[in-house]
C-alpha positions as CSV (number, residue, x, y, z in Angstrom):
1,M,-28.3,98.1,-69.6
2,N,-30.1,95.4,-67.7
3,T,-27.9,93.3,-65.4
4,L,-28.5,89.8,-64.2
5,P,-29.5,89.5,-60.6
6,K,-26.6,88.7,-58.3
7,S,-27.9,85.2,-57.5
8,T,-28.4,84.3,-61.2
9,L,-24.9,85.5,-62.1
10,E,-23.4,83.6,-59.2
11,K,-25.1,80.4,-60.3
12,I,-23.8,80.8,-63.8
13,L,-20.3,81.5,-62.7
14,S,-20.4,78.7,-60.1
15,A,-21.6,76.1,-62.7
16,P,-18.1,74.9,-63.7
17,A,-17.0,74.6,-60.1
18,V,-20.2,72.8,-59.1
19,S,-19.9,70.4,-62.0
20,L,-16.3,69.7,-61.1
21,D,-17.2,69.1,-57.5
22,K,-20.0,66.7,-58.4
23,G,-17.6,64.9,-60.8
24,L,-15.0,64.6,-58.1
25,H,-17.6,63.4,-55.7
26,S,-18.8,60.8,-58.2
27,S,-15.3,59.8,-59.0
28,G,-14.4,59.5,-55.3
29,Q,-17.5,57.3,-54.7
30,W,-16.7,55.2,-57.7
31,A,-13.1,54.8,-56.5
32,K,-14.3,53.9,-53.1
33,N,-16.7,51.3,-54.5
34,F,-13.9,50.0,-56.7
35,K,-11.6,49.8,-53.8
36,N,-14.1,48.0,-51.7
37,N,-15.1,45.5,-54.4
38,K,-14.8,42.1,-52.8
39,Q,-13.6,40.4,-56.0
40,L,-11.0,43.0,-56.6
41,K,-9.8,42.7,-53.0
42,K,-9.6,39.0,-53.4
43,A,-7.6,39.4,-56.6
44,G,-5.3,41.9,-54.9
45,R,-4.6,39.5,-52.0
46,F,-3.9,36.7,-54.5
47,W,-1.5,38.9,-56.5
48,H,0.2,40.0,-53.2
49,S,0.6,36.3,-52.2
50,L,2.5,35.4,-55.4
51,G,6.2,35.4,-55.2
52,P,9.2,33.3,-56.5
53,G,7.1,30.6,-58.0
54,F,5.2,33.1,-60.2
55,T,8.2,35.0,-61.4
56,T,10.1,31.8,-62.0
57,G,7.2,30.5,-64.2
58,A,7.1,33.7,-66.1
59,A,10.9,33.8,-66.6
60,D,10.5,30.4,-68.2
61,D,8.8,32.1,-71.2
62,D,12.1,33.7,-72.2
63,P,13.0,34.6,-75.8
64,S,14.3,31.0,-76.1
65,G,10.8,29.7,-75.2
66,I,9.1,32.2,-77.4
67,A,11.3,31.2,-80.4
68,T,10.6,27.6,-79.8
69,Y,6.9,28.0,-79.5
70,S,6.8,30.3,-82.5
71,Q,8.7,27.6,-84.6
72,A,6.3,25.0,-83.3
73,G,3.2,27.0,-84.3
74,A,4.6,28.2,-87.7
75,R,5.9,24.8,-88.6
76,Y,3.1,22.5,-87.4
77,G,0.1,24.7,-86.8
78,F,-1.7,23.4,-83.7
79,D,-0.2,19.9,-83.9
80,L,2.1,20.6,-80.9
81,I,-0.2,22.8,-78.9
82,W,-1.0,19.8,-76.6
83,M,2.6,20.1,-75.2
84,A,1.3,23.1,-73.1
85,L,-1.1,20.6,-71.4
86,L,1.6,18.0,-71.0
87,T,4.3,20.2,-69.6
88,F,2.2,22.1,-67.1
89,P,1.9,19.3,-64.4
90,L,5.4,18.1,-65.1
91,M,6.9,21.6,-64.7
92,A,4.8,22.4,-61.7
93,M,5.8,19.2,-59.8
94,V,9.5,19.7,-60.6
95,Q,9.4,23.4,-59.4
96,E,7.4,22.5,-56.3
97,M,10.2,20.0,-55.4
98,C,12.8,22.7,-55.9
99,A,10.8,25.1,-53.8
100,R,10.3,22.5,-51.1
101,I,14.0,21.8,-50.9
102,G,14.7,25.5,-50.4
103,L,12.0,26.0,-47.8
104,V,13.0,23.0,-45.7
105,T,16.8,23.0,-45.9
106,G,17.3,26.8,-46.0
107,R,19.9,26.2,-48.7
108,G,20.0,26.5,-52.5
109,L,20.2,23.5,-54.8
110,A,24.0,23.6,-55.3
111,G,24.5,24.0,-51.5
112,N,22.5,20.8,-50.9
113,I,24.3,18.9,-53.7
114,R,27.5,19.9,-52.1
115,R,26.5,18.5,-48.8
116,H,25.0,15.2,-50.0
117,Y,26.9,14.2,-53.2
118,K,30.5,13.7,-54.3
119,K,32.4,16.7,-55.5
120,W,32.6,15.5,-59.1
121,V,28.8,15.5,-59.2
122,L,28.7,19.0,-57.9
123,Y,31.3,20.3,-60.3
124,L,29.8,18.6,-63.3
125,T,26.3,20.0,-62.4
126,T,27.8,23.5,-62.0
127,L,29.8,23.3,-65.3
128,L,26.7,22.1,-67.3
129,L,24.5,24.8,-65.8
130,F,27.0,27.7,-66.3
131,A,27.6,26.6,-69.9
132,A,23.9,26.2,-70.7
133,N,23.0,29.5,-69.0
134,T,25.7,31.6,-70.7
135,F,24.6,30.2,-74.1
136,N,21.0,31.1,-73.2
137,I,22.0,34.6,-72.2
138,G,23.8,35.2,-75.5
139,A,20.9,33.8,-77.5
140,N,18.3,35.8,-75.5
141,L,20.3,39.0,-75.9
142,S,20.5,38.4,-79.7
143,A,16.8,37.9,-79.9
144,M,16.0,41.0,-77.8
145,A,18.3,43.2,-79.9
146,S,16.8,41.8,-83.2
147,S,13.3,42.5,-81.9
148,A,14.2,46.0,-80.7
149,R,15.6,46.8,-84.2
150,L,12.2,45.8,-85.7
151,I,10.7,48.7,-83.8
152,L,13.8,51.0,-83.9
153,P,15.6,50.0,-87.1
154,E,18.1,52.9,-86.8
155,M,19.5,51.5,-83.5
156,N,22.8,49.7,-83.6
157,Y,22.5,46.0,-82.8
158,K,25.5,45.8,-80.6
159,L,24.6,49.0,-78.8
160,L,21.2,47.5,-78.0
161,I,22.8,44.4,-76.5
162,I,25.1,46.6,-74.3
163,I,22.0,48.6,-73.1
164,F,20.1,45.4,-72.2
165,V,23.1,44.0,-70.3
166,A,23.6,47.3,-68.5
167,V,19.9,47.6,-67.5
168,S,19.8,44.0,-66.3
169,L,23.0,44.4,-64.2
170,F,21.7,47.7,-62.8
171,F,18.5,46.2,-61.4
172,Q,20.2,43.0,-60.2
173,I,23.1,44.7,-58.5
174,F,21.9,48.0,-57.2
175,L,18.3,47.3,-56.1
176,S,17.6,45.6,-52.8
177,Y,16.1,42.1,-53.0
178,A,12.7,43.3,-52.0
179,Q,12.7,46.0,-54.8
180,Y,14.1,43.6,-57.3
181,A,11.5,40.9,-56.5
182,K,8.8,43.5,-57.1
183,Y,10.4,44.6,-60.4
184,L,10.4,41.0,-61.6
185,K,6.9,40.4,-60.5
186,W,5.5,43.4,-62.4
187,L,7.6,42.6,-65.4
188,T,5.8,39.3,-65.7
189,L,2.7,41.2,-66.9
190,I,4.5,41.8,-70.3
191,L,3.6,38.2,-71.1
192,L,0.0,39.2,-71.4
193,S,1.0,40.7,-74.7
194,Y,0.9,37.2,-76.2
195,I,-2.6,36.6,-75.1
196,L,-3.6,40.0,-76.6
197,S,-1.7,39.0,-79.8
198,A,-3.9,36.0,-80.2
199,L,-7.1,37.8,-79.3
200,S,-6.3,40.5,-81.9
201,L,-6.5,37.9,-84.6
202,H,-10.3,37.6,-84.1
203,L,-10.2,33.8,-84.4
204,N,-13.1,31.5,-84.9
205,W,-12.7,29.7,-81.6
206,R,-14.9,26.7,-82.6
207,E,-12.8,26.2,-85.7
208,V,-9.6,26.6,-83.6
209,A,-10.9,23.9,-81.2
210,N,-11.6,21.6,-84.1
211,Q,-8.1,22.1,-85.5
212,I,-6.5,21.5,-82.0
213,L,-8.4,18.2,-81.6
214,A,-7.4,17.1,-85.1
215,I,-3.7,17.0,-84.3
216,Q,-1.4,15.1,-86.6
217,L,2.0,13.7,-85.4
218,N,4.5,12.3,-87.9
219,F,7.4,12.1,-85.5
220,S,9.8,13.3,-88.1
221,G,13.3,14.3,-87.1
222,D,12.3,18.0,-87.1
223,Q,9.2,17.4,-85.0
224,I,11.1,15.3,-82.5
225,F,13.7,18.1,-82.3
226,L,11.0,20.6,-81.6
227,I,9.3,18.4,-78.9
228,C,12.7,18.1,-77.2
229,A,13.2,21.9,-77.5
230,I,9.8,22.5,-75.9
231,L,10.6,20.2,-73.0
232,G,14.0,21.8,-72.7
233,T,12.7,25.3,-72.6
234,T,9.8,24.6,-70.2
235,I,11.7,22.3,-67.8
236,S,14.9,24.3,-67.7
237,P,17.8,23.7,-65.3
238,Y,18.3,27.4,-64.5
239,L,14.7,27.5,-63.1
240,F,15.5,24.7,-60.7
241,F,18.4,26.6,-59.1
242,W,16.6,30.0,-59.2
243,Q,13.4,28.7,-57.6
244,T,15.3,27.0,-54.7
245,S,17.5,30.1,-54.1
246,Q,14.6,32.5,-54.2
247,E,12.8,30.5,-51.5
248,V,15.9,31.0,-49.4
249,E,16.0,34.7,-50.2
250,E,12.4,35.0,-49.1
251,K,13.2,33.5,-45.8
252,I,16.1,35.9,-45.4
253,L,13.8,38.8,-46.2
254,A,11.6,37.6,-43.4
255,G,14.5,37.9,-41.0
256,Q,15.8,34.3,-41.0
257,N,19.4,35.2,-41.7
258,T,21.1,32.0,-40.5
259,I,20.9,28.4,-41.6
260,K,19.6,27.5,-38.2
261,L,16.8,30.0,-38.3
262,R,15.9,28.9,-41.9
263,Q,15.7,25.3,-40.9
264,N,13.0,25.9,-38.3
265,E,9.9,23.8,-38.7
266,V,8.1,24.7,-41.9
267,K,4.5,25.5,-41.2
268,P,1.7,23.9,-43.3
269,T,0.6,27.5,-44.3
270,E,4.1,28.1,-45.8
271,L,3.8,24.9,-47.9
272,K,0.3,25.8,-49.0
273,K,1.4,29.3,-50.0
274,M,4.4,27.9,-51.8
275,R,2.3,25.4,-53.7
276,T,-0.2,28.0,-54.8
277,D,2.6,30.3,-55.9
278,V,4.4,27.7,-57.9
279,W,1.4,26.2,-59.6
280,S,0.1,29.6,-60.4
281,G,3.4,30.5,-62.0
282,M,3.6,27.3,-64.0
283,F,0.0,27.6,-65.2
284,F,0.7,31.2,-66.4
285,S,3.8,30.0,-68.1
286,N,2.1,27.2,-70.0
287,L,-0.9,29.4,-70.8
288,I,1.4,31.8,-72.5
289,M,3.0,28.9,-74.4
290,F,-0.5,27.9,-75.6
291,F,-1.2,31.4,-76.9
292,I,2.1,31.8,-78.7
293,I,1.7,28.5,-80.5
294,L,-1.9,29.5,-81.2
295,T,-0.9,32.9,-82.6
296,C,1.8,31.5,-84.9
297,G,-0.3,28.5,-85.9
298,A,-3.2,30.7,-86.9
299,A,-1.4,33.7,-88.4
300,L,1.7,32.0,-89.9
301,H,1.1,28.3,-90.6
302,N,-2.4,28.7,-91.9
303,F,-1.0,31.3,-94.4
304,G,1.8,29.0,-95.6
305,I,4.6,30.7,-93.6
306,T,6.2,27.7,-92.0
307,N,9.9,28.5,-91.8
308,I,11.2,31.1,-89.3
309,S,14.9,31.6,-89.5
310,T,15.5,34.9,-87.7
311,A,14.0,36.8,-84.8
312,S,12.8,39.4,-87.4
313,D,10.9,36.7,-89.3
314,A,8.8,35.7,-86.3
315,A,7.4,39.1,-85.6
316,E,7.7,40.6,-89.1
317,A,5.8,37.8,-90.6
318,L,2.8,38.6,-88.4
319,R,2.7,42.2,-89.6
320,P,1.0,41.9,-93.0
321,I,-1.3,39.1,-91.7
322,A,-2.3,40.3,-88.3
323,G,-1.4,44.0,-88.5
324,D,0.9,46.4,-86.6
325,Y,-0.8,45.9,-83.3
326,T,0.0,42.2,-83.1
327,F,3.5,42.9,-84.6
328,Y,4.3,45.4,-81.8
329,L,2.9,43.2,-79.1
330,F,4.9,40.2,-80.2
331,A,8.2,42.2,-80.6
332,L,7.8,44.1,-77.3
333,G,7.0,40.8,-75.6
334,I,10.4,39.3,-76.7
335,I,12.2,42.4,-75.2
336,G,10.2,42.3,-72.0
337,T,10.6,38.6,-71.4
338,G,14.3,38.9,-72.1
339,L,14.7,41.6,-69.4
340,L,12.9,39.2,-67.0
341,A,14.8,36.0,-68.0
342,V,18.4,37.2,-68.6
343,P,19.0,38.3,-65.0
344,V,17.4,35.1,-63.8
345,L,19.9,33.1,-66.0
346,A,22.9,35.0,-64.7
347,G,21.6,34.9,-61.2
348,S,21.0,31.2,-61.1
349,A,24.5,30.6,-62.5
350,S,25.9,32.8,-59.8
351,Y,24.0,31.1,-57.0
352,T,25.2,27.8,-58.2
353,I,28.9,28.7,-58.4
354,A,28.8,30.6,-55.1
355,E,27.3,27.7,-53.3
356,T,29.7,25.3,-55.0
357,F,32.8,27.1,-53.8
358,G,31.3,28.4,-50.5
359,F,31.2,32.1,-51.4
360,K,28.8,34.5,-49.9
361,Q,25.7,34.6,-52.0
362,G,22.4,36.4,-52.2
363,L,20.8,39.4,-53.7
364,F,20.2,40.8,-50.2
365,Y,23.9,41.5,-49.9
366,K,25.5,44.7,-51.1
367,L,28.0,44.6,-54.0
368,K,31.0,44.8,-51.7
369,Q,29.6,42.2,-49.3
370,A,29.3,39.5,-51.9
371,S,31.7,40.6,-54.6
372,A,32.3,37.0,-55.9
373,F,28.6,36.4,-56.2
374,Y,28.0,39.6,-58.2
375,G,31.2,39.0,-60.1
376,V,29.9,35.8,-61.5
377,I,26.7,37.6,-62.6
378,I,28.8,40.1,-64.4
379,I,31.0,37.5,-66.0
380,A,28.0,35.4,-67.1
381,M,26.5,38.5,-68.7
382,L,29.7,39.4,-70.4
383,F,30.2,35.8,-71.7
384,G,26.6,35.9,-73.1
385,M,27.1,39.3,-74.6
386,S,30.3,38.1,-76.3
387,L,28.4,35.2,-77.8
388,S,25.7,37.5,-79.1
389,F,28.4,39.6,-80.8
390,F,29.5,36.7,-82.9
391,G,26.3,37.1,-84.9
392,L,24.3,34.1,-83.6
393,N,21.2,33.4,-85.7
394,P,18.8,34.3,-82.9
395,I,16.0,31.9,-83.6
396,K,18.3,28.9,-84.3
397,A,20.5,29.8,-81.3
398,L,17.4,30.0,-79.0
399,I,16.1,26.6,-80.2
400,Y,19.5,25.0,-79.8
401,S,19.8,26.4,-76.3
402,A,16.4,24.9,-75.5
403,V,17.7,21.5,-76.7
404,I,20.8,21.9,-74.6
405,N,18.6,22.6,-71.6
406,G,16.7,19.4,-72.5
407,L,19.8,17.4,-72.5
408,V,21.2,18.9,-69.2
409,A,17.9,18.9,-67.3
410,P,17.6,15.1,-66.7
411,V,21.0,14.9,-65.0
412,I,19.9,17.6,-62.5
413,L,16.4,16.3,-62.2
414,I,17.7,12.9,-60.9
415,L,19.4,14.8,-58.0
416,I,16.3,16.8,-57.3
417,V,14.0,13.8,-57.0
418,Q,16.5,12.0,-54.8
419,M,17.0,15.0,-52.5
420,A,13.3,15.8,-52.3
421,G,12.7,12.2,-51.3
422,N,15.6,12.0,-48.8
423,S,14.1,11.9,-45.2
424,K,17.5,12.9,-43.7
425,M,17.3,16.2,-45.6
426,M,13.6,16.8,-45.7
427,N,12.5,15.3,-42.5
428,K,8.7,14.8,-42.6
429,H,8.4,17.0,-45.7
430,V,9.7,14.4,-48.1
431,I,7.7,14.2,-51.4
432,G,5.0,11.6,-51.7
433,T,4.8,8.6,-54.1
434,R,2.7,10.6,-56.6
435,V,5.1,13.4,-56.8
436,K,8.1,11.0,-57.0
437,F,6.4,9.2,-59.8
438,I,5.8,12.4,-61.8
439,G,9.5,13.3,-61.2
440,W,10.8,10.1,-62.6
441,L,8.3,10.2,-65.4
442,T,9.6,13.7,-66.3
443,I,13.2,12.4,-66.3
444,F,12.2,9.4,-68.5
445,L,10.4,11.7,-71.0
446,M,13.3,14.1,-71.2
447,V,15.9,11.3,-71.6
448,I,13.8,9.8,-74.4
449,A,13.3,13.1,-76.1
450,G,17.0,14.0,-75.7
451,G,18.1,10.6,-77.1
452,A,15.7,10.9,-80.0
453,T,17.0,14.4,-80.8
454,I,20.6,13.3,-80.9
455,I,19.6,10.4,-83.2
456,S,17.6,12.8,-85.4
457,L,20.7,15.1,-85.7
458,I,23.0,12.2,-86.6
459,I,20.8,10.5,-89.1
């Protein structure tokens, strides 16, 4: 029997290992090139620079917002999609004022209201915020559970709500602030599901553009109600308090543990970073709003589905038209955004109450160190959970919660504009005339929308 020469046999047997080695070398080279790519490095630095402003903007697209935008798209097609362009600068300016107050004063919003306004103003603000937030929590939990049951219909509705509450409390209470901030930041990426939902429809973008430009406004009671709901869910009171408090948390994370340290001169680079962070977050938030209205307008309104009454309707209606892929993206998006927004709602309520009554507050504290602060988070969650157990109609509850936000926001916005323009508080970092004008314009628009909504409900 002829045998292969040793060298030939060795080559044959070595072939898999040689191929693997070459593959690993190529992969390593590709990974090295990928890692050294200038554009990717730039994107990585940008992502790393994003903080409270970005997560706050993403948290704005909670199930309440998704429900409102879905209703707008299903009911009126692309007629209200212009709201995404209107609310972006308004929202960004307001959140920048809140962030500026936190950066310069080293205190949260309620802490500053406590120092510069009468007690009844502080207590009224706190009461309104807590009421609005707990209602929002309940509505969001209902929407999350309803959406989860679309994917897992055998799961018990109330059990799902309990699970969502437990998960939210675990992350908020038992993670350090640094870990929790990273969790929130990565969770924001779930919102990309709504962009993917729209892209999965394979739309004719030229036709879409023509429809968007041919908007028709009738200013009916229902349309005014939805406009107010959109304003209320994009310019929400809980975002004001959360943004300000998170700027303070970031300072504490950087080692500025006392008010005196936090009130050191704010560097221009800090303000620039804050502005980039806030405007990026608000742009992302409004971009998602645009795509949700677009998806529901194209997939629901254009097919005659104009009435969404439950959370199941919003996602389920997409299934036969857009397919399972879009359906799952939409449903999972509601769950993911809820996990982002519900802790923010509870947290902002807790920051407000703790600062109102002078309790220790902050996610950098351990549970025992700030028991009242964490106690309020738990109570807010339990209140919200109780509301959701009463069988709230998820979509209607979410839209009404957005309207409540729209009615509460102007009261708090007046205080924000006044404080941001107060030279005794802000020193040389007071807001300019342009920002002040946008602030008062926002208040005016929200008062008009809120008043029109009340009239439309009465008539």
